[in-house]
C-alpha positions as CSV (number, residue, x, y, z in Angstrom):
1,M,59.8,137.3,95.3
2,N,62.3,139.6,97.1
3,K,65.3,137.5,97.3
4,L,67.0,139.9,99.7
5,E,64.1,139.8,102.2
6,I,64.2,136.0,102.1
7,F,67.9,135.8,102.7
8,L,67.7,138.4,105.7
9,T,64.8,136.3,107.0
10,M,66.7,133.1,106.8
11,S,70.0,134.9,108.1
12,C,68.2,136.0,111.4
13,Y,67.0,132.5,111.9
14,M,70.6,131.0,111.5
15,A,71.9,133.6,113.9
16,F,69.3,132.6,116.5
17,V,70.3,128.8,116.1
18,I,74.1,129.7,116.5
19,G,73.0,131.8,119.6
20,I,71.5,128.6,121.1
21,G,74.7,126.7,120.6
22,V,76.7,129.4,122.3
23,Y,74.3,129.6,125.2
24,Y,74.7,125.8,126.0
25,A,78.4,125.6,125.1
26,K,79.7,125.9,128.6
27,R,77.2,123.2,130.0
28,A,78.0,121.0,127.1
29,N,81.8,121.1,127.8
30,E,81.5,120.3,131.5
31,S,81.6,116.5,130.7
32,S,81.1,114.0,128.0
33,E,77.8,112.9,129.4
34,N,76.5,116.4,129.0
35,Y,78.0,116.7,125.7
36,F,76.7,113.5,124.1
37,I,73.5,113.1,126.0
38,G,72.6,116.3,127.8
39,G,73.1,114.9,131.3
40,R,69.6,113.2,131.0
41,T,67.8,116.5,131.6
42,L,65.4,116.8,128.6
43,G,61.9,117.5,129.3
44,P,58.9,115.8,127.6
45,W,58.3,118.4,125.0
46,V,62.0,118.8,124.1
47,T,62.4,115.2,123.9
48,A,59.4,114.4,121.6
49,M,60.0,117.6,119.3
50,S,63.8,117.1,119.1
51,A,63.3,113.3,118.2
52,E,60.9,113.9,115.4
53,A,62.7,117.0,114.0
54,S,66.0,115.1,113.9
55,D,64.4,112.1,112.5
56,M,62.4,113.5,109.7
57,S,65.2,115.8,108.4
58,G,65.0,117.8,105.1
59,W,63.6,114.8,103.1
60,L,60.2,115.6,104.9
61,L,60.0,119.0,103.3
62,M,61.7,118.1,100.0
63,G,62.1,114.4,99.4
64,L,58.6,113.1,100.4
65,P,56.7,116.0,98.6
66,G,59.0,115.2,95.6
67,V,57.9,111.5,95.6
68,A,54.3,112.6,95.6
69,Y,54.8,115.2,92.8
70,W,56.6,112.7,90.6
71,F,54.9,109.3,91.2
72,G,51.4,110.3,92.8
73,L,49.7,109.2,96.0
74,S,50.6,105.6,96.4
75,D,54.4,105.6,97.0
76,A,54.4,108.7,99.2
77,A,51.3,107.7,101.1
78,W,52.4,104.1,101.9
79,T,55.6,105.4,103.0
80,A,54.0,107.8,105.3
81,I,51.7,105.2,106.7
82,G,54.6,102.9,107.5
83,L,56.6,105.8,109.2
84,F,53.6,106.9,111.2
85,A,53.0,103.3,112.4
86,G,56.7,102.9,113.1
87,T,56.7,106.0,115.1
88,Y,53.8,105.1,117.2
89,I,55.1,101.7,118.0
90,N,58.6,102.7,118.8
91,W,57.3,105.4,121.3
92,L,54.9,102.8,122.8
93,I,57.1,99.9,123.5
94,V,60.8,100.7,123.0
95,A,61.0,104.2,124.9
96,K,60.5,103.4,128.4
97,R,62.3,100.1,128.4
98,L,65.3,101.7,126.7
99,H,65.4,104.6,129.1
100,S,65.3,102.2,132.1
101,Y,67.7,99.7,130.6
102,S,70.4,102.4,129.6
103,I,70.5,103.7,133.3
104,V,70.6,100.1,134.8
105,A,73.3,98.9,132.2
106,G,76.0,101.1,133.4
107,N,74.5,104.6,132.7
108,S,75.1,104.1,129.0
109,I,75.2,107.3,127.0
110,T,75.6,106.0,123.5
111,I,73.8,103.2,121.6
112,P,77.1,101.2,121.2
113,D,77.7,101.7,125.1
114,F,74.3,100.4,125.8
115,F,74.7,97.2,123.7
116,S,78.2,96.5,125.1
117,N,77.1,97.0,128.7
118,R,73.9,95.0,128.1
119,Y,75.9,92.0,127.3
120,K,78.7,92.7,129.8
121,E,81.5,92.8,127.2
122,K,85.1,92.5,128.0
123,N,86.6,92.5,124.3
124,K,84.1,95.3,123.2
125,A,83.4,93.4,120.0
126,I,79.7,94.7,119.9
127,M,80.7,98.2,120.8
128,T,83.2,98.2,118.0
129,I,80.9,96.8,115.3
130,A,78.1,99.1,116.4
131,A,80.3,102.2,116.3
132,L,81.7,101.4,112.8
133,F,78.2,100.9,111.3
134,I,77.1,104.2,112.9
135,L,80.1,106.0,111.2
136,V,79.3,104.5,107.9
137,F,75.5,105.1,107.7
138,F,75.6,108.5,109.5
139,T,78.2,109.8,107.0
140,V,75.8,108.8,104.3
141,Y,72.9,110.5,106.2
142,A,74.8,113.7,106.7
143,A,75.5,113.7,102.9
144,S,71.8,113.7,102.4
145,C,71.5,116.8,104.6
146,F,74.1,118.7,102.7
147,V,72.3,117.9,99.4
148,T,69.2,119.4,100.8
149,V,71.1,122.6,101.7
150,G,72.9,122.8,98.4
151,K,69.5,122.5,96.6
152,L,67.7,125.0,98.7
153,F,70.2,127.7,98.2
154,S,71.0,127.1,94.7
155,T,67.2,127.0,93.8
156,L,66.5,130.1,95.7
157,F,69.4,132.4,94.9
158,G,70.9,130.9,91.7
159,F,74.3,130.3,93.2
160,P,76.3,127.2,92.2
161,Y,75.0,124.0,94.0
162,Q,78.5,122.9,95.2
163,Y,79.4,126.2,96.9
164,M,75.9,126.3,98.7
165,M,76.2,122.8,99.7
166,L,79.7,123.3,101.3
167,A,78.5,126.6,102.9
168,G,75.7,124.7,104.6
169,A,78.2,121.9,105.8
170,V,80.5,124.4,107.3
171,F,77.5,126.2,109.2
172,V,76.2,122.9,110.6
173,V,79.7,121.8,111.8
174,I,80.3,125.2,113.5
175,Y,77.0,124.8,115.2
176,T,77.4,121.1,116.4
177,L,81.0,121.8,117.6
178,L,79.7,124.7,119.9
179,G,76.9,123.1,121.9
180,G,76.7,119.5,121.6
181,F,73.6,117.3,122.3
182,L,71.6,119.7,124.6
183,A,72.0,122.8,122.2
184,E,71.1,120.5,119.5
185,S,68.0,119.1,121.2
186,V,66.8,122.6,122.4
187,S,67.0,123.9,118.9
188,D,65.6,120.9,117.5
189,F,62.5,121.5,119.7
190,M,62.2,125.0,118.0
191,Q,63.0,123.6,114.7
192,G,60.1,121.1,115.0
193,I,57.8,123.8,115.5
194,V,59.0,125.6,112.5
195,M,59.0,122.6,110.2
196,L,55.3,121.8,111.2
197,L,54.2,125.4,110.8
198,A,55.9,125.6,107.3
199,L,54.2,122.5,106.1
200,I,50.8,123.5,107.3
201,L,51.1,127.0,105.9
202,I,52.1,125.8,102.5
203,F,49.3,123.3,102.5
204,A,46.6,125.6,103.5
205,T,47.8,128.4,101.1
206,S,48.2,126.2,98.3
207,I,44.6,124.8,98.6
208,I,43.4,128.4,98.6
209,Y,45.5,129.3,95.7
210,A,44.3,126.4,93.6
211,G,40.6,127.3,94.2
212,G,39.8,124.6,96.8
213,L,40.3,120.8,97.1
214,S,37.9,120.1,94.3
215,A,39.7,122.1,91.8
216,V,43.0,120.3,92.9
217,L,41.4,116.9,92.2
218,D,40.0,118.1,88.8
219,N,43.5,119.0,87.6
220,I,45.2,115.8,88.6
221,K,42.4,113.1,88.4
222,D,43.0,112.2,84.8
223,I,46.7,111.4,85.4
224,P,47.0,107.6,85.1
225,G,47.6,106.1,88.5
226,F,48.1,109.4,90.1
227,L,45.5,109.3,92.9
228,T,45.2,105.5,93.6
229,F,46.7,103.5,96.5
230,F,47.3,100.5,94.2
231,G,48.7,102.1,91.1
232,I,51.5,104.5,90.4
233,A,52.0,107.3,87.9
234,V,54.8,106.8,85.4
235,P,56.1,110.0,84.0
236,D,57.1,109.8,80.2
237,V,60.6,110.7,80.1
238,A,63.4,111.1,77.5
239,D,67.1,111.3,78.9
240,G,65.6,111.7,82.4
241,V,63.4,114.7,81.5
242,Q,59.5,114.5,81.4
243,K,58.1,115.0,78.0
244,I,55.7,117.9,77.4
245,S,52.8,117.7,75.0
246,E,52.0,120.3,72.3
247,S,49.4,121.9,74.5
248,G,52.1,122.4,77.4
249,S,50.8,119.3,79.5
250,P,53.3,116.9,81.1
251,L,53.1,113.4,79.6
252,F,52.7,110.2,81.5
253,K,52.6,106.6,80.4
254,E,50.1,104.0,81.4
255,A,49.8,103.6,85.2
256,G,52.1,101.1,86.7
257,T,50.9,98.5,89.1
258,Y,51.4,98.8,93.0
259,G,50.9,95.4,94.3
260,F,50.8,93.7,97.8
261,L,54.6,93.0,97.8
262,T,55.3,96.6,97.0
263,I,53.0,97.9,99.6
264,I,54.6,95.6,102.2
265,S,58.1,96.8,101.0
266,T,57.2,100.5,101.4
267,L,55.5,100.0,104.9
268,S,58.6,98.5,106.0
269,W,60.0,102.1,106.2
270,G,58.4,101.8,109.8
271,L,60.9,99.2,110.9
272,G,63.7,101.7,110.6
273,Y,62.6,103.4,113.9
274,F,63.7,100.6,116.1
275,G,67.2,101.2,115.0
276,V,67.8,105.0,114.4
277,P,70.2,106.4,117.0
278,Q,69.0,110.0,116.8
279,V,65.4,108.9,118.1
280,L,66.7,106.2,120.5
281,L,69.1,108.6,122.2
282,R,66.1,110.8,123.2
283,F,64.5,108.0,124.8
284,M,67.7,107.6,126.9
285,A,68.1,111.4,127.5
286,I,64.7,112.2,129.0
287,R,64.8,113.2,132.7
288,K,62.0,111.1,134.0
289,H,60.6,107.7,132.8
290,S,57.1,108.9,133.7
291,E,57.2,111.9,131.1
292,L,57.5,109.5,128.0
293,N,53.8,109.2,128.0
294,L,53.3,112.8,127.2
295,S,56.3,112.8,124.8
296,R,54.6,109.9,122.9
297,K,51.4,111.9,122.4
298,I,53.3,115.0,121.2
299,A,55.4,113.1,118.8
300,V,52.6,111.1,117.1
301,I,50.4,114.2,116.6
302,W,53.4,116.0,115.2
303,C,54.2,113.0,112.9
304,F,50.6,112.7,111.7
305,L,50.2,116.3,110.7
306,S,53.6,116.6,109.2
307,L,53.4,113.6,106.9
308,L,49.9,114.4,105.9
309,S,50.9,117.8,104.9
310,A,54.0,116.8,103.2
311,V,52.3,114.2,100.9
312,A,49.4,116.6,100.2
313,I,51.9,119.4,99.2
314,G,53.4,117.1,96.5
315,L,50.1,116.3,95.0
316,I,48.8,119.9,95.1
317,G,52.1,120.9,93.7
318,R,51.5,118.8,90.5
319,S,48.1,120.5,90.2
320,I,49.3,124.1,90.4
321,F,52.8,123.6,88.7
322,P,52.3,120.7,86.4
323,D,55.2,121.4,84.0
324,V,57.7,123.3,86.1
325,L,59.7,120.4,87.6
326,L,60.5,117.9,84.9
327,T,63.1,115.6,86.4
328,K,63.0,113.3,89.5
329,S,65.7,115.4,91.1
330,D,64.2,118.6,90.4
331,A,60.8,117.4,91.7
332,E,62.1,117.5,95.2
333,N,62.1,121.3,94.8
334,I,58.3,121.5,94.8
335,F,58.1,122.8,98.4
336,I,60.4,125.6,97.6
337,T,58.8,126.5,94.3
338,M,55.3,126.7,96.0
339,A,56.6,128.8,99.0
340,T,58.6,131.3,96.8
341,S,55.6,131.6,94.4
342,L,52.6,131.7,96.7
343,L,53.9,133.7,99.8
344,P,55.1,137.2,100.6
345,S,59.0,137.2,100.8
346,V,59.2,137.3,104.4
347,L,56.9,134.3,105.0
348,A,58.5,132.6,102.2
349,G,61.8,133.2,104.2
350,L,60.4,131.7,107.3
351,V,59.1,128.7,105.4
352,M,62.5,128.3,103.8
353,A,63.9,128.4,107.3
354,G,61.7,125.4,107.9
355,I,63.7,123.5,105.3
356,L,67.0,124.8,106.8
357,A,65.6,123.7,110.4
358,A,64.9,120.3,109.2
359,T,68.3,119.9,107.8
360,I,70.1,121.3,110.7
361,S,68.1,119.4,113.3
362,S,69.2,116.2,111.5
363,S,72.6,116.7,110.3
364,D,73.8,118.0,113.8
365,S,72.4,114.8,115.2
366,Y,74.1,112.6,112.7
367,L,77.4,114.3,113.0
368,L,77.4,114.3,117.0
369,I,76.3,110.7,117.2
370,A,78.8,109.4,114.6
371,A,81.7,111.3,116.4
372,S,80.7,110.1,119.7
373,A,80.5,106.5,118.5
374,F,84.4,106.7,117.6
375,S,85.6,108.9,120.3
376,K,83.5,107.4,123.3
377,N,83.3,103.8,122.0
378,I,86.4,103.2,119.9
379,Y,88.9,105.7,121.1
380,Q,88.1,105.7,124.9
381,G,86.5,102.1,124.9
382,I,89.3,100.2,123.1
383,F,92.6,102.3,122.1
384,K,92.9,104.6,125.3
385,K,90.7,103.6,128.4
386,S,92.5,106.2,130.4
387,A,91.4,109.0,128.2
388,T,90.0,112.1,129.9
389,D,86.5,113.6,129.1
390,Q,88.4,116.6,127.6
391,E,90.3,114.2,125.4
392,V,87.3,112.4,124.4
393,M,85.4,115.5,123.3
394,R,88.6,116.8,121.5
395,V,88.8,113.6,119.5
396,S,85.0,113.8,118.9
397,R,85.4,117.2,117.3
398,I,88.3,116.0,114.9
399,I,86.2,112.9,113.9
400,L,83.1,115.2,113.3
401,L,85.1,117.4,110.9
402,L,86.2,114.3,108.9
403,I,82.7,113.0,108.7
404,A,81.6,116.3,107.4
405,V,84.3,116.3,104.8
406,I,83.5,112.7,103.6
407,G,79.8,113.6,103.5
408,S,80.4,116.7,101.6
409,L,82.3,114.7,98.9
410,I,79.4,112.3,98.7
411,A,77.1,115.3,98.3
412,L,79.0,117.0,95.4
413,D,76.7,115.5,92.8
414,E,73.7,118.1,92.4
415,N,71.6,115.4,90.7
416,S,71.6,113.4,93.9
417,I,68.1,112.5,95.0
418,I,67.6,113.0,98.7
419,F,64.9,110.3,99.1
420,T,67.2,107.8,97.6
421,I,70.2,108.7,99.9
422,V,68.0,108.7,102.9
423,S,66.4,105.5,102.1
424,F,69.7,103.7,102.0
425,A,70.9,105.0,105.3
426,W,67.6,104.4,106.8
427,A,67.6,100.8,106.0
428,G,71.1,100.4,107.3
429,F,70.1,101.7,110.7
430,G,66.9,99.7,110.8
431,A,68.3,96.5,109.8
432,T,71.7,96.7,111.7
433,F,70.3,98.1,115.0
434,G,66.5,97.5,114.9
435,P,66.3,93.7,115.6
436,I,69.1,93.7,118.2
437,M,67.5,96.6,120.1
438,L,64.2,94.8,120.3
439,F,65.7,91.4,121.2
440,S,67.9,93.1,123.7
441,L,65.1,94.8,125.4
442,F,62.4,92.1,125.3
443,W,64.2,88.6,125.0
444,K,66.1,87.6,128.1
445,R,67.6,84.6,126.3
446,T,69.5,87.0,123.8
447,T,73.2,86.1,123.8
448,R,76.2,88.3,123.0
449,E,77.0,86.0,120.1
450,G,73.5,86.4,118.9
451,A,73.8,90.2,119.2
452,I,77.0,90.1,117.2
453,A,75.4,87.8,114.4
454,G,72.5,90.0,114.2
455,L,74.5,93.4,113.8
456,L,76.7,91.7,111.2
457,T,73.9,90.0,109.2
458,G,71.6,93.1,109.2
459,G,74.5,95.6,108.3
460,I,76.1,93.4,105.5
461,M,72.7,92.3,104.0
462,V,71.5,95.9,103.5
463,F,74.7,96.4,101.1
464,V,74.2,92.9,99.5
465,W,70.6,93.4,98.9
466,K,70.9,97.0,97.5
467,L,73.9,96.5,95.3
468,F,73.6,92.8,94.1
469,L,70.1,91.5,94.5
470,K,67.8,94.5,94.1
471,P,69.0,95.2,90.5
472,I,67.7,91.7,89.5
473,G,64.2,93.0,90.0
474,G,61.0,90.9,90.7
475,V,60.6,89.8,94.4
476,F,64.4,91.0,94.9
477,G,63.2,94.6,94.1
478,I,61.7,95.1,97.5
479,Y,63.2,97.7,99.8
480,E,66.5,96.3,101.4
481,L,65.3,97.1,104.9
482,L,62.8,94.5,105.0
483,P,64.8,91.3,104.0
484,A,67.8,92.5,106.0
485,F,65.7,93.1,109.0
486,V,64.2,89.8,108.9
487,L,67.5,87.9,108.2
488,S,69.0,89.9,111.2
489,A,66.2,88.7,113.4
490,L,66.6,85.2,112.3
491,A,70.3,85.3,113.0
492,I,69.9,86.6,116.5
493,V,67.4,83.8,117.4
494,A,69.4,81.0,115.8
495,V,72.8,81.9,117.2
496,S,71.3,82.7,120.8
497,L,69.6,79.3,120.9
498,M,72.9,77.6,119.8
499,T,75.1,79.3,122.4
500,K,75.3,79.3,126.2
501,E,72.4,81.2,128.0
502,P,73.2,84.6,129.5
503,S,75.0,84.7,132.9
504,E,73.0,85.1,136.0
505,E,74.3,88.8,136.2
506,I,72.9,89.6,132.8
507,R,69.5,88.0,133.5
508,N,69.2,89.8,136.9
509,E,69.9,93.1,135.3
510,Y,67.4,92.4,132.5
511,D,64.7,91.9,135.3
512,M,65.9,95.1,137.0
513,A,65.5,97.1,133.9
514,K,62.0,95.6,133.5
515,A,60.9,96.6,136.9
516,Y,62.6,100.0,136.9
517,R,60.7,103.2,137.9
518,D,62.0,106.7,138.6
C-alpha cells in the first residue's frame, strides 16, 4: 500500500468538494432561503442521492460492516431491513405531502418552521422546542462523523486520532460555511455515487480474493450464531479484546439468542426516517411535486444496494481477516482494512474517499440544519424578528462553529463506537419528530397542544429509556426509539382529543395541502 498515492487521491477529491462549495457560494448567500433550502430548485436525482448520502453517513461504510464483522448476520441484517423499509415508506407517503404542506404553510424552509406554521403559532413554543432538540441531537450526530474521520486517517496514516479528527472537523466546517444547502446537496449527489461504487467495488473484490462465495461461507459457517437470523455471535473477550486460540483463530462463546422482541427492536430503526431533518428537508427542497416519484425509485435502489453490500462486507471481512480486528471499536475499521489490503493504492484512495464522502455528506447537513434551527427559528423567530437575511446567515455561521467545537469535544475519545453514537441520535430524531410529522401530515384533528406533548414526550423518553431503563435489561433492553416513538404518538392522540379542535383556518390549510399539485 502506497500511503502517498492514497493521500494524494483523497486530497484531489477533497479539493474538488471544496470547489463545489466555492462555485455555489454566491448563489447561497443571496438569501436565507437559498442558503438553507437551495431555493427549492433540486432536481429528482440530486434530491434522491443527496437525501440518502446525508442520511447514511460514515456509519454505512464503517459502523454497519463493523456490526456484521463483530456479531455476525442477525444484528446487521435486521437493522438493514428496518432501514430499507423505513426508506421506502418515507418516500412513498411522506415526501409528496410534506413538499406540498411546507409550501402551503407559509413557504416553510426549516422543519421547526413547518411545525410552527402548520399550527399557526403566535408564541413559537413548537418552533423553540423543535429547534432545541435539533441542536442537541445534531451535535451528537456531528460528533459521530468526526469520529469516522479520525478513525479513517489515523488507521490509514498512523497519525494521532485526535489530530485527525480535529482536521476533519475543520475541513467540514470550512466547506459548509462556503456554499450552504445547495452546495451540500450537489456534492452529496456526487458523494452518493462514490459511496455506492466504493461498497460494490470492495464487495466484488473481496469475494474474488476469498475464492468465491462458497469459500467465504466455509470460513465462517462454524462460528456459533454468525450466519443465522435468529441467533448472534458472541466474541470471547478479556478486557474488551477478543481472545485468540493457540492455532491463531479468534474465539467465540456459545451463540446468543435473537428473539422476537430483539427483532422488533432492531427493525424499529426504520421509524427514524419519519423524523430525520436531513431527509425531510430534501422532500421540501425538490423543485416539482411530480418529480418525487422518480426520486423515490432512485433512493430505494441506492439504499438496497448500499445496505446489502455493507452487511456482506462485514461478513466477508471476518472470513478474510478473522484475527486482525479484535475489539468492538476496531471492528469498524474492516472496510478500511479490506480496501487497503485488496486494492491498488489509487483505487484504495478512491474507496477511502467514499468514507470521506459519506462523512462529509452527513456532517455538513447536520451542521447546517442545526445552525439554521437556531438562527432562523430562535434568533429571528423569537429574539429579533426584524433580523435581516444577512444577519440570520451570520448568526448561523457562528452557531455552526460552536456546534462543531462541542461535537469535536464529544468525539475526542478514540474508542468511541460510531454505531452507538449514531443509534442514539437517530432515536432522538425518530421519536421526537417522527410521530408529530406523521400526525401533522395525515390527521387533521391534531392540535398545537398535542404537537407540543408529542415533541416533549418523544425527546425526553429517548434520554430516560437510554440512561435509566435500558440498563435494567430484559424487556427494557429494547432500542429506545421504539418505546419513545410509541409514547410520543399516544401523547399526541390523547392531548389532541382532550383539547379544542384546530381552527377553521388550520383545517382549510390542511385540505389545501392534501389537494396541492404543482
